[in-house]
N, C-alpha and C positions, 0 to 999 in steps of 0.2 A: 658663277662657277668657271674656273680656269681651265684652259687646253693643257692637258697634261700627257696622258698616255693615248691621245688621239691624233690623228693626222688630218690634213684638209688639202683637197685638190682643187685647184683653180684653172678652170678652162677659159680662156679668153678667147672666144670664137667670133666669126664674123655676124652671125646671126642671133648668137646667145652667149651669155656669160653665166657660168655655173660654178658655185662653190658648194662642195660636197664633205661632209664630216663623217669620219668613221674611225673604226678600231677593229683588230681582230679578235673573234671570240674564241671560246675554249676548244672549238673543233677547227681552228685554222681558217674560217671563213671570215670575210669582211661584213661587218654589222655596221650599216649606215644609220647614224643617229640624227642626222639633219641634213637638208640641202636647199639651197635657194637658186632660184633662176631669174636672170633679168634680160631684157632686150638688149642686145649690143648695137650701140648707135655709132660710136666713134672708131670702128674697125671696119676696114675693107680688104678684102682677099687675105685676111690673116694678119694684116699690117695695121698698127694702130695709126689712125689719121686724124683723130681729136682726143688730145690727152684729157680734157676736162670731163667730156661725155664719157670717156671709157671709165675714168676713176668713179663717176656717178653710178654706172652700171655695175662695177665691182663691188662698190659700198653696198647698193641695193641687194645684189645676191648674196654677199656675206652677211648683211643683216637678217636677212630671211632665214639663211642657214642657221645663225646663232639662236634666233627666236624658236626654231624647231628643235634644235639640239639643247637648248637651255646653257650654253657655255659661251665663253668670250673666245673668239679667234684671234691669235697673235701671228703664228707661222703658217706659211701655205707652201705647198708644192705646185709650181706654175709649169705651163708648157710652152714650148717655142715651136712655131709653125709658121706658115705664109709664103707667100710667092718669092720672097727673097731668100729662101732655103735652096741651096743646091748642094749635090755631092759629087766627089770624084774619087778615082781609086789611085794609089800612089804606092810605089815600092821603095823601100830605103834598106841601107844596110849598115851596120857598124863592124868594125874589125877590132876584136877584143886583145887586150894587152897580153893577157896570159892564157893561151889555148889550152895549157894543162889543167887548169881550174874549171870546175863545171859552171854552166850558164846559170845565172840566178835572176831575181827579179829587178836587180838594179840594172842588168844589161837590157832587159825589155823596156824599162823606164827611160834609160838612155836613148834607145831606139825611138820609143813613142815621142819623146820630148824634142827629138830631131824634126820630126814630121811637123810639130807645131811651128817650127821656124820657116816653112815653106813661104814662098812669097805668093800672095794673093792679089786679086784685083783691088783697086782703090776703094776704101770704104767697107772692105770684107774682113771677117774675122773667122778663123777656124774655132768651131765650137764643140767638136767632137772628133776623136780620132779613134777609131776601133781595130785593133790587130786582128788579121784574119789567119791565112797560113803563114808558117814560118819556114825558112829554109836554113839549115845549119851545115856549112860548107857545102857538100855535094848531095846532101839529103834533103830533097823537096818534101812538100805537104806533111811538114811537122806541125801538129795540133799544140803540143805542149813540150817546149825546148827546155825547159828548166830541169836541171839535173844531168843534161847532155853535155859532151865535150865538144869544142869546137873553136875555131879562130874567127870565123865570119858568121855573123848572125843575120839573116835577111828577113823582111817581112812584106806582106801585102797589107795595105791599110785601106779602110773605107773612111774616108774624111768628109765631114759635113760643115758646109761653110755658110755663113749667114751676114747679113748688111749689120754693121755696127750701130747705124742710127736706129734701125728697127728693134734690136736687141735693148738698146739703152731706153727707148720709149716704153717698152713692156716695164722694164725695172722701174722707170720712173712712175708709171701707173700705180704699180704695186706699193711701193714706199710711199706715195701720197696718198694712198688709200689708208694709211695707218698700219700696213702690214709689213711683216718681215719675211723676205725669202728664204725658207729652209731648205729647199731643193728645187731643182729644175731638170726637166727632161725633154727630149724631142717629142712632139705630140704623136708622130706616127709609131714611135716605140712604145707610147703609153697605151695607144689603141691596141697595139699588138699583145701587149702583156694581158689586157682585159679579154680579147676574144680568141687568141690563138692558143692551142694546146702544145706542149713540148714536143710531142710527136710530130705535129704539123711543121714546125720549125725545123726539125730534124729533117722530114721527108722532102721539104721544099715547099714553100707556099707564098703566095703574092697577097698582101693585104690591100685593099683599095678603100680608103676612108673618103666617103663623099660628104663633105662638110657644106656650109652655106656659101664660102667664098672661094675654098680650094678645093681640090681632091689630092689627097696624099697617097703615096705609094709606098710601101716597105716590103722587101723580099728578103726571105729568109731561106736559108739552105745549110744543112749540117748544124742546126741549132745557132748560126752566126747570122747575123745582118749583113746582106749581101748588096744591097741597092735600096737607095731612097730617093724619091722624086716628088716634087710638088707642081701639080698642074693648075694653073691660075683660073680655073672655072670650077662651079660648084652648083648646089641647089638654087642659089640666088639667080644665076643666068637663066635657068629653066623657068623660074617665077616671071622673070622679066619678059621672056619669049611669050609666055601666056598672056601677060599684061598688054603686050604690044599686037599680038595676033588676034586676040579677042576683043580688043578695045576696052578693058576694064582696069578697075584700079587694083594696086599691088595687092591689098589685103584680100580681095575676092579671088585674084590669082593664085595666092598661097594656099587658100581654102580650097580651090578646085583641085590644085595638084595634089594635095594631101589626101582629100576624101574620094575624088574620082579618077584621078590621073592614073595612067598605065603607060608603061614602056613598049607595049606591044599593040599597034592599033589594030590589028585583025581580031583582036577579041572583043572589040566594040562593035555594035550594030548601028547603022545609019539613023535608026528609029529612036535611039537612046539619046535623050535630050535633058539638059540641066538648065533651069531657069535662074538667073541672076536678077536681083532687084536693081532697078533703074536708080540714078541719082537725082535726089530732089524733085521727086513726082514724075520722073520721066518713065516711060514704058520699061518693062522687064526685058532683059537681053536672053534670048535662048542660044545655047551653045550645044553643038552636037558632041558627044565623048569621043567620036571618032576623030575629029578635028582636034579636039584637046590632046588626045594620045599621039596624034601626028606631031604635034608641036613638041611633046615631051620627047618622043622617038628621036626626032632630028637631033637634038640637043643631047641627049643622053648617049647617043651612039657617037657623036663627035667627042665627048668626054671619054668614053670607054676606049675608043680608037687611039686617042692620045695616050692613055695610060698603057695600052697594048703595045705601043711603039716603045715605051720605056722598059717593059717587060721583054721585048725583043732584043732591046740594046744590052740587056743584062745577059742574054743568051740561054733563054729557056728552053730552046729547041736542041741545045747541045746535050750530049750524055752526062756530062759533068754538072750542066746547070738545070737539069730536068726538075720542074717542080710537080713533084707527084701528089701533093695535096692540093693542087689547083689554086683557085682564088678564093678569097673569103671577103665579102662586102660588108662594110660597117658604115656608122655615121648616118645622119638625118636623111640623106639620099638614098640610102639603101632600103628605104621603106615603100619606095615607089613600087607599084604591083608589076609582076612579070620581069622587074629588071634582071633576075637571076637567070631567067630564061635567055634574054637579050645578050647578056654577057656571055653566056655559055656559046650562043650562036656566033657572036663576033670573034670569040677567042679560041673556041673549040676546046676549053678547059673546063674540068669539074669546078662548080661554083656553089658556095653555100654562103647564107646570111649569119654574120657574127653577133651574138648576143653577149654583153658582159655579164650574163646572170651566173655562170658557172662558179665564179669566185664570191659571189654575194652569198648572205646567209638567207635561209629559206624564208625567213619573216620579212624580208626586205620589200620595201614598195614595189609593186608591178611596174610602175613607170619607170623605174631605174634599170630594169632589164631590157629597156628598148636601146636599138643601136645608137639613138641620139647621146647616150650617155656613156659610149664605149670609151671616149678620151677622158672624160671626168673620173669615171672608175679607175682607169689605168694609172692616172695622176695621182688619185688617193692610194692607190696599192704601191706606187713609186715612194710616196710620202711615208707610208706605214713601214717599207722595207728600210727606208733611210733611218727611221726611228729606232727599228730593232737593231741596225748596225751600230748606232749611237749609244743604245743602252747596254749593248754587248761590249763595246769597247769601253765604256765608263766601269761596268762590272768587271773586265779583264784589269783594267788598270788598278783598281781597288784591291783585286786579288794579289797582284804582284807587288803592291805596297806592303801589304801584310805578311809576305812570305820571307821574312828576313833570313832565316835558315838555308834557304836555297840560294840567295844572293851571295851568302858568306861562302858556301861550297864553291859556287862558281868562281869567286875570287880566288880561292885557294888553289882552285883545278888551274887557273890560268898561270899561276906562278911555279906550277908543277913542270918540269922539264920533259916529262914523258910525254911524246906526241899522241899516243893512243887515247890518253885520258883528255887531252885537251879536244880530239877529234870527236869523242864521245859526247862532250857538252855542246859541242856544236850541232851534231845531229839531233840531239834531244830538243834544242830550242829553236833550230832553224825552221822547221815545218811551220810552227805557229807564226815566227816573225815573218816567213816569206807570205804567209796568207793574208796577215795584216797589210804588208807591203802591196800585195795585189790588188786587195781593195781600194788601197789609195790610189794606184794608176788608173783604174777604170772609173773611178769616182772624181778624178783629178779634174775633168773638164767642167764637172759640176760646181767645184770649189773656185774654179778660174771665173765661170760665169756669174757666181754668187758675188765675188769681189768686184767684177766688171759691173753688175747691175747696181750694186749697193752704192758705188760712186758714179752712177749715172745722173745724178740730180744736176 
């Protein structure tokens, strides 16, 4: 069975690689029909370090998902993350040739494309340019300038930058796994789509995604992404600290962290002890849960404080930048007990754990509702949305091709010398055309990246 009306999200993480296949059901919820998971060996801190091992892990995850769903995967929606990602804010402007005409989507496109020409550090590429507030002549804080009159159009942009080699390596892994890149998105944005509500994004919220190798931050305010950052520490450093501090092997350290770990040492009594089997006939090792929690607490505090510095940098304590909805924690690291309380204690902000179950159909596997799968579900949602746009665009094209009488009328009107009639035709068609063009602008970075990655071999 072939992949047709379904999308595939591919999360290439530091500890795991997940392929998730799904489609929208009649109620608008996402129905997952298959998913596969493989241990990620060739990725460190979100960056591919071993191409062959990563390809094997991708193929293993994809094969498992295909077996569960009973379909063959061709196209995937992948995510970009890693310690090489950084963001910056930039203001730019254009002077319009004709201030007497209204601002249209072409003006915004010209301004956005101007930002792509910014000089970056050697080896870096601009991968995402997001317009925020606009300024038309002397009028500031304009959210929608289309239709306004003005000679100077200015905007603030959120610019996301990444290392060219890291992006190429992801593309190489995907194409050499026998897959085609259908869509690509930033992983913090994918996680945000999966666990945040529109109301939270409007009120102001900071999403902290604690992964295996990195911790991603995405701040939203007024429904717009305002700040992104990647902290090069995640769950793996906690596991490593436990391994070193308790003198045990990594597998045991991970198990201890997941089953008995807590971010709040005061919760554990000195008498609570867990016994770890010894290696090759050696005596079992006894570890107190209080000491285990102290190790976890120290590292988690360091990670949260670094993230909080980024939240402060954004300006959360200003009236304009206040994050009313507080913090949402997700990712594998969000499962550590009492993490919510620790984050609230350090930041003084309301905190909750983000689960991706809101968008999933009720009969979905319980496992997929875990914060571990937030990015995977978000990538699947992004893939389904892109598929819907594509289908809508195809339908619209077919519809236009068949409507010959309308085309004839338009031509006839164009030759008419009366300006009123010509104006009427423009008004009737401009709204739809503007909407299609707008989609093209905000998805343009995706197309640029797809071309970039397809030529990455």
